[in-house]
N, C-alpha and C positions, 0 to 999 in steps of 0.2 A: 699416552694412550693413542692408539691408531685412529686415523680418520679414513672413512670410506666414502666414495661418491656413488650414490644410488643411480640406477638407470635413468632417472628423471633429472639427474644433475644436482641433487641435494647432498651437501657434505655433512656427515654425521660422525660424531665421536663415540667410540664404543670400547668395551673391553670384554674379556671372557674369563671363565673359570671352568675347570674340570677337563675331562678327557674329550678331545675333539671328535672321537669316534662314538661318544655317547649321544643319545637323542638330544637334539637342540631344544633349548628352552629360552624364550625371549622374555625379558622383564621390561615393562613399559611404565615409565614414571608419570607422576601427577603434575599438576599445575606448578610451573616454576621450579620444579625439583631437578637437581642435577642427578646424573646416574649414581653418584656417591650416596644418595639417599637409600638406595638398595645396599645396605651395609655389607662391607666386605665379608664379615663373618657369616651373615645370612646367605650370601651368594655361595660361599664355600660349602655351607651345610647343604644347600640345594644341590650343588655339584656332587657332594658326597652321597646324595640319594640316587645318583645315577644319571645326571644330566650334564650336557655341555651348555653352560649358562652364558647368556649374552645380555649385558645391560648397556644402555646408550642414553645420550643426551637427546631429547627431542629438539626439533628446530627451535630457534630463538632462545635457547638456554644453554648454559655451560659452554662447551667448546664446539658445539655444532653450529651450522650456518645460521646467521641472523637474517631476518626478513623485515627490515625497517619499514617497508611499505605495507606490511600486514596483508589483509585481504584473503587470508586462507581460512579453511575450516577443518573440521575433524576428518573429513575424507582425505584432505591433503596430509594430515598427520598420520593417518592410517596408511596412505600411499608411501610415506617415508619409511614406516616400519616394514611394509612389504618390500620396498626397495632395498632396505638393509639386509633382509633375509636373502633376497635375490643376489645382491652383490657378494654376500659371503657364502652363497650356495648352501643355505641351511634350510630352505623350505622343503617340506612342511615342518613347522616347529610347534612345540607346545608354547602357548602364549599366556603370560600372567600380567595383568594390569591392575594398578591401584589408582583409585580416584579418577582423575582425568585419563590416566593410563588405561583404566578399565573401559572408559568410553571409547578410546582409540581402539582397544582390543575388540570391542563389539563391532565397530565399523570395519575393522580389518577382517573379521569373520564374515561380515555381510558382503563386503566388496571383493574379498580375495579368499574364499573358503578353501580353495585348493592349497593355500599356503599355511593353513592352521591344522594342527593335529588335535589339540584340545584347548579349552579356555578355562582360565581361573580368573574370576572377577572379584576384586577385593574392594570393599566399601565404595562402590561406584553406583551409577545411575543410568537409566535409559533416557532420561530427559532432565531438564532443569526444574521440572515440577516437584522434584523430591529434595531440592536444596533447602534443608531445614534451617540452615544458618545463613540465609542470604545477607542479613545485616553483618554477620561476622565476616563473610567474604568481602563485602563492601569495605569494612574496616581494614581488612588486610590489603586490599588494593589501594587504599587511600594513605597508607603509611608513607612517611617522608623518605626521601632518598638518603642513604647513609653516606657520610663523608669520610669515614675511617673504618678500618677493620673492626675496631671495638664497637663502633656504632652499628655496623652490619650484624655483628654477633647478637647484640642486645635486641635489635629489631627482629632478627630471626627468631629469638626466643619468644617475643611478643606475637609474632606471626604464627608460631606453632602452638601457642597456649590453648587455643580452641580445639586442637586436634588431640590433646592428651586424654588418656583413659582414666575413668573414675575408679576402675577396679585394679589398676596396676600402677606401680610407682613410675614417676616421670624420670626418664634418663636424661637429666639436664646436662650432664657432662658431655654426652654424645651430641646433643643438640648444639651446645656451644662449639664443640669441635667441628661439627658439620657446617655451622654458620660461618666459621672462619675459613674452612676449606672452600666453600662456595665463593667467598670474597676473593680468595687467592686465585681461583680458576677463572672466574668471570662474573662480574657484578653488573647485571643489566635488568633493572626492574621494568624497563619499557617492554622487553620481550615477554615478560609475564602478563602484562596488560594485553598484548596481542594474542597470547595463548587463551586468555580468558574470553576475549572476543570470539575466538573460534568455538569455545564451548557454548556461549550464549547464542550464536548464530546457527548452531547445529539443529538438525531436524530431530523430532521425537522418534526414537528407534523402537518404542514399545511393541507395536504390532509387527514390525519387521523381524523382531527377534524370534517370532514363531517359525521362521525359516532357517534358524540356526540348527544344523544337524551335526553337532559336534559334542563330544563329552564336555560338560560344563559344570564347574564347581563354583558356587557363589558364596562368598564369605563377607560377613559384616559384623559390626559390634553394636550392641543396643545402647552404648554410650556415645555414639557418633553425633556430634553437635553440628556438623557441616552437611552431611548427606544422611537423610533419614534411612533407617534400616528397612522401611517400607519399600524403598527403591529396589533393594535386593529381593524382597518378597514378590514384587511385581515382575522382575526379570525371571524369577523361578517359575512363576505361573505361565510365562510365555515360552520359555526355552524348553523344548521337549526333553525329558529325561535328565534335566539338571538337578543338582543337589544343592541344598541350602543349609548353611551353618551360621547361626547367630551366636556370637560370643558375648556372654554377660560381662559388662564392665569394660569392654574394649571400645576405644574411641576411634578417631580417624588416623590410625597408626597401627604398627605391628609390634606389640609389646614382646620383648625378648622371651618372657615366660611362655608365650604361645607359639614360638617359632617351630618347635618340634611337631606340634599338632597341626599347624598350618602347612608345613612342608609335607606331612603325611597325607593331608587332604589333597594337596596339589599332585603328589606322586600317585595316589590312588586314582584320581581322576585321569591323569595321563595314562595310567595302566588300562583304563577303559578304552582308550584309543587303539590299543593293540588288538 
């Protein structure tokens, strides 16, 4: 996978799907998640819907640059995403973010609105006030460091258990595969801690979202144990003209059974930008 250096000097790993002449769509990952978490098949389906899809590793995870000194916040992560679009000459782009990635997407729209065509915010939040499973997050952060690939896979399954949906079957085979692939690419729990610190230190964006003048689709599941669906309802109330979809039985994940509906909502929202 290629590495690009942003105008601010941050090295980010990324890859792409679809026709480069199609409208660009940037996928932003959540806490500690490698770009592989945007499943290859899902990315291809989004590309087939008419987009040039870009996924990337946020700083401090995967093959992107590590920041052992920490000290950054969500504005820096948003600046990374903006820098990636600039380096690849893809701005303005449709932007889709899940969980922490949705927080980064919000900040990107606030700090660099000229670089964003539309927003899709998936099970995310305008502040930490809506973290329904704070104890679950603490448990995840306190997990021991794996010593082998097998341990890493089992720890990843434990890590993802609170994210599973009540209304859809768990794809444990995929989670095992993903846990192993993340070990193979780069295993660095310390980077996840630094990313989490960036979330905790972030300012409440609720009132600022009133200034978002972009087509925005907000999606959440009523079975999300980590971030309450009330977070998405709050964002919907603040972002003018936004749409809100709450999926019954969906947790803090994207069940395969909902992919076609989710992609249709993202595509319809992107169409509003035209």
